[in-house]
N, C-alpha and C positions, 0 to 999 in steps of 0.2 A: 522516435520522431516520426517515421513513416506510419506507424500505427496510429498516432494521435491525429496526424493529418487525414488518414483514412476515415477515422471516427468523425471528424469534423465535416469531411466530404459527405459521408452517409447521412449525417444529421441534417446537413443542408438540403440534400436531395429529398429527404422525407419532408422537410419543411416546405420546400417548393412545391411538392406534390400536394400537401394539405392545402397550401394557399391557392393552387389552381383549382382544387375541388371546391374551396370555399367560394372562390370567384364564379364558378360555374353555377353553384347553388344560388348565389345572390342574382346573377344574371337571369336565372330561370324564374325568380320570384316576380310575379306580376306587379308587386308594389314597388319595385325598384324603378327609380326615374330613368329617363333616357340619358340625362346628364351623368348620372352615376354609372350606368352601363358604359358610357363612352370613356369615363375616367378609368374604370376598371380595365377595359380593353386596352387603353394606351399604357397604363401601368404595367400590365402584363408584357406588352410588346417592348416596353422600354427596360424591362428587367429589374424593376423596382421591387425590392423585398418588403412584402407587406406583413411578414411574420411578426406576431405579437400585436398587430394593429387592428385585427378583425374585431376584437373586443373593446376597442377604445372608442371614445366619443367621436363624432365627425369632426369636431374641433381639434382634438388631438391628432386624429388621423391627418388632417390637413397640415397641422404643424409639422409632423414628422415628414410627410411626403413632399414638403416645400423647403426642406432644410438643406438640400443639395443644389449645387450650381446647375446641373443638368436638369432640364425640365421634362415632364412626361409628354408635353406637346409644345408646339411653338408658340411663343408669346404673341406672335402676329395673329393667332387664331383666337386670342382671349376676347370674350364679350361679357359685358355687365348684364347680369340677370336679376339681380335684386338689390334692395337697400332696406336695412331694418335698424332698430335702435334700441338701446336700454338706457333709461334714465337713472344715473347713479345719485347718491347723496353727497358726492363731493361738491364743496363750495355751495351747499344749499340746493343743488339740482344741476348737474352737468350730464349731458347726453353723449354716449359713445355710439357712433354709427358703425355698421359693418356693411360693406359693399361686396357682394358675392359675384362669382363668374361661372361660366360654362365648364371650367376645368377644376372646380372644386376649391381653388385657392381664393382667399378673400382678403380685403384690406380693412384696417381700422382707422377711424378718424374720430374727431371730437367736435361737438357743437359747444361753443365757448360757455364758460360759466355764466348762469343767469340768462341764457338765451333759450328761445323756444325751439325744440327739436323740429318743429314744422318748417323752420327756415331751411333745413336740410331736406326734409321729406318732399317739399314742393319741387326740388331739383331732380327727383328720381325719374320722372317722366322725360326729363331732357337728356338723361345719360344712359338709359336703357339701350342695350344691344351695341353700345359703343365699346371700342377697345380702350381699357383703362390705361394702357401704356401711352396713350397719346395725351399725356397730362396737360400740356399746354393748350392743346386745341380745345379739350373739354373745359379747362379753366375759362378760356375765351367765350365759350357758349354760355357759361353760368355766371360769370362775373357780374353781369348787369343786375343780377338778383341780390348782390350784396350792398351793404350800406355801412355807415360808420358805426363803431362800437359792436353791439350784439347782433345787429342786423346783418353782419358779415359772417355770423357763426355758421350758417349752412354752407356757404360757398367755401370757407376755409376748412370745415370738416371733411367735405367731399374731396378736397384737394389733397389733404393728408392721407386719406384712405387710398387715393389713386397712387401716390408715391409708395405707400406700403405695398400695394398690389404689384406695382412695376418692379420694385426691388425683389419681391418674392419670385416674379416670373422669370427675371434674368439672373437670380441667384446672387445679388449683391446688396450691400447696405445702401440706404438712401444717399448717404453722403457721397458715395462713389458716383452716383448718377448726377449729382450736382457738380461734379469736377474734381472730386478728391477732398482730403481733409488736411487741415492745418494742425490739428491737436487730436490727442487720444483721450483726453478727459476735459470736462466742461466745468469751469468754475461757477459755483452757485452763490448767489446772495440769499441770506436767510431773512425772510420777513419777520419782523419782531413787533407784534401788536402793542398798543397802549396797555398798560397795567393799572391796577387799582391803587398801587402803592409803589415807592421807590424800591422797597425790598422785593416785591413780586417782579419788578422790571429787572433787577439784578439777577434774580433767579432765572428768568427766561434767557437773558443774555448769556449767563454762564453756562446754561444747558446747550446753547448753540456753539459757543466758542470752545469750551473745555470738554464737554462730553461728546459733541458730534463733530467738531473740528472745522466749523465754518470759518472762512477767512474773509467774509465780506457780510456786513449787516445793513439792514434798512429798518428804520423805525418811524412810526407815526408820530407827527408833531402838530396835533390838531388844536385849534383854538377852543374846542369843546373842553379842554383841560382847564380852561380859564373861567368858565361860567360861574363857578363858586368862589372866585377870588374877586372881591369888590375892587373897582377901579382899573380893571385890566382890558375891558372891551367897551367900545362905544356902540350903542344901538342894538345891543344883543336882545333885550327883553322883547322887542317887537317881533323877533323871529323864533324865539324859544318854543320848542315843540316838546311838550311833556318833560320839561326840564333839561333838555339836550339840544345841541346844535347838530342834528344828524345830517349826514351828507347823501343818504340814499332813502328811497321808499316813500317819499312824501308825495302830496298831491301837486297838481300842476304849478300853482302859485306859491308853494311853500318854500321855505329856505332851501330845502334839498334840491329843488328844481329851478332855483333862481341863479343865474349865471353870475360870476364873480363880480363884475363891475356894477352890478345892480342891487347888491345888499346894502351898501353903505355901512357896513360893519368896519370898524377901525380898531387897531390895537394900540393901546396906550404904551408909554415908555415902561410902565410897571408891567404890562402884559408881555412886552418884548423881554424884559428881565426874567420873568417867570419861564417863558419858553426857553430862553438861553440856559437857565439853570438845568432844565431837563436834559438838554444836549451836553452840557458840561458834566452831568452826573454819569451819563453813558460813556463819554469820552474818558473819564477817570477810570472806568471799569475796563475798557477794552483797550486803551492806549491809542497810539497813533499807527501801529503796524497794520491794523484792520481798517479798511475803508468803511466809512459810515455814511449812509444815504438817508434822506428824510422824504416823507410822503404824507398825503391826507392832511393838509394844512386846514381846510375849510374854505368857505366862500367869501373872499374879500378881494379888493381891487389890486391893481399892479403897484400902486403907490405904497400900500401896506406890504405888499410882497417885497418890494425893494428895501423897505425899512427892516423887515424881518430878515431878509438875506444879509444885509449889512451888519446886523447884530450878531449873526452866527458865523461871520467869515473867519474869525480867529480859530474856529474849531475844525477848519479845512474839511468841510463836508465833501464827499464824493460827488454828490449831486443833490439839487432840490427838485422834487419831482411834481409836475402838474400843479404849479402854484395858481395858475389860471387855466381855463379851457384852452385846448390845443389850437382851435382855429383863429385865435386872436394873434396872428402872425406879428403885426407890428408892435403889439404890446410886448410879446416875447423878445423881440429885438431890443426895445427900450430896456427891459429888465436885464437882458444879457449884456448890453453895454455898460449898465450901471454896477453890476456885480462881478466879483472875482470867482465866486462859487459857480462850478459848472451847473447848467440848467438842462432839464431833460423833460420830454413828453412824448406821447405816441401810442399809448396802449389802446386808445380808442380810434385810431387813424386807419382807414381802409385804403389800400393801394399806394404804390410809390408815388403817383402823381400828386397825392395829397400831402405827402412828406416833403416833397420838393421845395415848396415856398419857404418852409422853416429851414431847410438845409441850404438853399442857395444864398440866402442872406445871413447865414450863420446866427439866426435867431435862437438857436439852441446849440448846445455843446455836444450832446449825446442823444441819438434817436433811441426810442424805447418802444419798438412795435411788439404787440402781442400777436404771435403767429396765427392765433385762432380769430384774429380780427383783421390783421394786415393784409390777407390774401393767400395765406397758407405758406408752404415751405419755400417754394421758388421765389414768390414775390417778396418774402422777408429777406431772403439772401440778396435779391436785387436792391432792396432798400439799403442793406448794409454795404453792398459794394458801391452804390452811388454815393452814400455818405462818406465812405472811405476816400473816394476820389477828391472830396472837398475838404478833407482833414477832420471829419466828424466821426466819433466812435459810435458803437452800437451796443446797448444792453437789451436784454430780452425780457419782457414782462410774461409771467406765466402763473396761472391760478386755476388750474383744472385737475384732470386726472393724469395718471402716468402716460396716457396715450398722447395727448398734446405735449406733455413733457418731453417724451422721446422724439417727437417731431422737432421740438426746439433743439435737442441735443444734436441731431443730425445737421440742422441748419447752422447751429453755432460751430460745429466742427468744420464746416465748409466755408465759413466767412472769416476773413483775416481780422477785421477791425473789431471783433467781438471782445466784450469786457467780462460780462457775467450774466447769468440767467437766474430769475427769480425762483425760489422754491417756497410756495405759499402754504404748504400742508405739513410742516415739520411736526406740528403737535397733534397730527391725526395718525394714530397708531396703526390703522388698517390701510393707509393710503398706498404704500408701496406693494402690499399683497394683492392688490387688484390685478396685477399682471405678473407673469413670469417671463424671464429672459430666455430666448431661444438658444443662447450659447452658454448659458450657465453663469454668467457674470452677475455681480452685485449691481443693482440699479445705481446706488449712490455709495461712495466711500469717502468718508472724512471730508464732507463738503464739496465733493466733486462728483459729477455724474460721469459714468463710464461709457465711452463711445463704443458701440458694437463694431469690432474690427472685421468681422466676417459674417456675422448673422444677416441674413437677407431682410429686406425691407426695413421696418422700424426696429427689428430685433426683439420684438415682444409678442406675446399672445395673452389673451385674457385668462386669468385664474377664475373660471366660471363660477365655482362655488362661493369664492369670496366676493365676487361682484354681486351675486344674488343676495348675499348677507347685507350688502350695503347700497341696496337700491333706494331711490327716493320714495317717500311715501306716496308720491303722485305717480309713481311708475306704473305703466299699463302692461305688466308682463316682462318678459326677458327676450328680446329680439323677436317679437311676435311679427307674423306677416303683415305687410302693408300694401295690399293690392289696390286699395282706394287711391293710392298715388301713382299708379301706373300710367294713367292717361294724360296726355298733354291736351290742354283745353284752350290754349291761346297761341296767337302769333306773336313771337317774341322779338323779332328783328326791330332794331332802334332806328332804322332809316328806310326811306321809301325808294 
């Protein structure tokens, strides 16, 4: 035994000597930056073993050297030095941002699906040289630049990245910084899109429940399914766009962009029967042990929403989502009073203050923030906590990359009234491979996300080679420098 220990000691001394020489060589290299020299100096003083790391990429080196609780320097000395992004192909174009610091550690965030990464880049000049661990203070500096829906994408992406950085700096998971966790795994609800036939719908559902083990489903139930069935809709021909009642991507005066009360599309009794058949078919497949939620109904008014809701009540839906636009608070209250089925909205709402009117009068039964719109991790937890005090539950909307997904996981772990979080990329085979967990756990197991119990920050790092394979066709490189966003050019204060 003594001989083995001596061999290990000799090997360690040789390794340490080699590391010291490697550090000296890198320090002597004129191309080595001052930040890198500082990092190497503090690593040597702190006794960090860099053996085996000298040939790794800087991303992998950072991942390794930030995996321990003890830091190479004090978090109070952290400063933000850069922000860069990579535009992935997830959800048709979702940007991951990276905030770098003077100590080599970085944080990952995400600009919401369908949002312009410039929403985040414009904030770079406002956060440079600040300590990323002052998350709430920085959020108050930048939150004025967020807005409803995708306009909040930049603020929320930065906030996520700050929490990731803070967790890495202090060596703890983000949920711990929020006050601790209520659960070790996060229930997911599986988004199930409309299919071309009942047989294809059955196949999609069976894949989710039997093969992947999801215990909560959500399905689309759009009036677009009725356009080829005579006598099911009133006033549809006026709005038809290329044979479909699309809900996105139209011009300003199109059906897509006309608010629900202003289309005057109505659903006939026959139309209600046809939509009820779709729900009945799914219920016959999954039974009543699996909660079933519905979404993407189309653009019609609250009266038709009430009629549809009543026709579906016998199927005991977990919720009906976004029947009308979220800001019509009084109309939501009218529907809520008329229906037994729980009502839900919130994926396009920015900040707790805009959720409060719906919660205060119980216009909805469940709040549904998208963390990448609501204000980030802490603001979403505040929304959940406020709703809990008034007897309202919280589900979480998610439709991006694994970066915002893991931000949701930490928030859900730390929020008591949480029900389930959406997983919108079940049918995308490369989605999970965009990241690697820093503690070796699986991202998802049988319909539940695994909470990182000890991994610092969000508990993930990018799998660079996989992300590069799945960049958007519109991507401008991979985390390229962004010096054009360094300078602040306006006076931002909102009061005189």
